[in-house]
C-alpha positions as CSV (number, residue, x, y, z in Angstrom):
1,M,148.2,69.7,-168.7
2,P,145.4,67.0,-168.2
3,S,145.9,65.9,-171.9
4,L,149.6,65.2,-171.2
5,R,148.7,62.8,-168.4
6,V,146.2,61.0,-170.6
7,H,148.8,60.8,-173.3
8,R,151.4,59.2,-170.9
9,A,148.9,56.7,-169.6
10,S,147.9,55.6,-173.1
11,D,151.7,55.3,-174.0
12,E,152.2,53.0,-171.0
13,Y,149.1,51.0,-171.9
14,A,150.3,50.6,-175.5
15,R,153.8,49.5,-174.3
16,E,152.3,47.0,-171.9
17,I,150.1,45.5,-174.7
18,A,153.1,45.4,-177.1
19,G,155.2,43.7,-174.4
20,R,152.5,41.1,-173.9
21,I,152.1,40.5,-177.6
22,S,155.8,40.1,-178.1
23,R,156.1,37.8,-175.1
24,F,153.3,35.6,-176.5
25,L,155.0,35.5,-179.9
26,L,158.3,34.6,-178.4
27,L,156.7,31.8,-176.3
28,T,155.0,30.5,-179.5
29,L,158.3,30.6,-181.4
30,G,160.2,28.9,-178.6
31,S,157.5,26.2,-178.4
32,V,157.6,25.6,-182.1
33,I,161.4,25.3,-182.0
34,M,161.2,22.9,-179.1
35,L,158.7,20.8,-181.0
36,A,161.0,20.7,-184.0
37,G,163.8,19.6,-181.8
38,L,161.7,16.8,-180.3
39,V,160.8,15.6,-183.8
40,L,164.5,15.7,-185.0
41,A,166.1,14.3,-181.8
42,P,165.8,10.6,-182.7
43,L,167.1,11.2,-186.2
44,P,170.9,10.9,-186.9
45,G,172.7,14.2,-187.1
46,H,172.2,15.5,-183.6
47,I,170.4,18.6,-184.6
48,G,167.5,18.0,-182.2
49,L,169.2,18.6,-178.9
50,P,170.5,22.1,-179.9
51,L,167.1,23.0,-181.2
52,L,165.5,21.9,-177.9
53,V,168.0,24.0,-175.9
54,V,167.4,27.1,-178.0
55,G,163.7,26.7,-177.8
56,L,163.9,26.1,-174.0
57,M,166.0,29.2,-173.6
58,I,163.5,31.4,-175.5
59,V,160.6,30.0,-173.4
60,L,162.4,30.3,-170.1
61,R,163.4,33.9,-170.7
62,N,159.8,34.9,-171.5
63,S,157.7,32.8,-169.1
64,F,157.7,33.0,-165.3
65,R,155.6,29.9,-165.0
66,A,158.1,27.9,-167.2
67,K,161.0,29.2,-165.1
68,R,159.3,28.0,-161.9
69,Q,158.5,24.6,-163.4
70,F,162.1,24.3,-164.7
71,V,163.5,25.0,-161.2
72,R,161.1,22.4,-159.7
73,M,162.2,19.8,-162.3
74,Q,165.9,20.7,-161.6
75,R,165.4,20.0,-157.9
76,A,163.5,16.8,-158.5
77,H,165.9,15.4,-161.2
78,P,169.2,17.2,-161.1
79,K,171.1,14.6,-163.2
80,M,168.7,15.0,-166.1
81,V,168.5,18.8,-166.1
82,F,172.2,19.6,-165.4
83,P,173.3,18.9,-169.0
84,I,170.6,21.2,-170.3
85,R,171.7,23.9,-167.9
86,R,175.3,23.5,-169.0
87,L,174.2,23.9,-172.6
88,M,172.2,27.1,-171.7
89,R,175.2,29.0,-170.3
90,R,176.8,31.9,-172.1
91,E,179.8,29.7,-173.2
92,P,178.3,26.2,-173.4
93,E,180.5,23.2,-172.9
94,I,179.1,21.3,-175.9
95,V,181.8,18.7,-176.3
96,L,181.9,17.9,-172.5
97,V,178.1,17.6,-172.3
98,F,178.1,15.3,-175.4
99,W,180.9,13.2,-174.0
100,Q,179.2,12.8,-170.6
101,Q,175.9,11.9,-172.3
102,Y,177.6,9.4,-174.6
103,L,179.2,7.7,-171.6
104,R,175.9,7.5,-169.8
105,V,174.2,6.0,-172.8
106,E,177.1,3.6,-173.3
107,R,176.8,2.5,-169.7
108,L,173.1,1.8,-170.1
109,V,173.3,0.0,-173.4
110,L,176.5,-1.9,-173.7
111,P,178.0,-4.6,-171.4
112,K,181.1,-3.6,-169.5
113,R,183.5,-5.7,-171.6
114,I,182.7,-4.0,-174.9
115,R,182.4,-0.4,-173.9
116,F,184.4,1.6,-176.4
117,A,184.6,5.1,-175.0
118,I,186.0,4.3,-171.5
119,N,188.6,1.9,-172.9
120,A,189.6,4.4,-175.6
121,R,189.9,7.2,-173.1
122,R,192.1,5.1,-170.8
123,Y,194.3,4.1,-173.8
124,L,194.7,7.7,-174.9
125,K,195.4,8.9,-171.4
126,R,198.2,6.4,-171.0
127,R,199.6,7.0,-174.4
128,F,199.7,10.8,-174.3
129,R,200.6,11.2,-170.6
130,P,203.1,14.0,-170.1
131,R,206.5,12.7,-169.4
132,E,208.3,13.7,-166.3
133,A,211.8,15.1,-166.6
């Protein structure tokens, strides 16, 4: 019977080592994906943000320290982190997040009289308003 206990202990140790190695590899993969997203973010085509979110998801699921830091960042800057959280849900609201971020950028960059998105939304809302019977 003593050999059976030794065998179980070595199996648990091997599982723990394999878990640590796989967690380290997933953290490395997530970091590489996030780095690629950062590089591609300023380029046209909008592939950088989804890559950043996927990399962040991989890192957050495999690192307790990263989760703690993310929660701290969320409490300190909720408006910045909220779109990322919305994209990390099971069924992300991609179009709504894109629209909200576009409106924020438009508000920061363009003067009020030439903002396209707000005026277009108001026009479409009036035009396609459901008619009352």
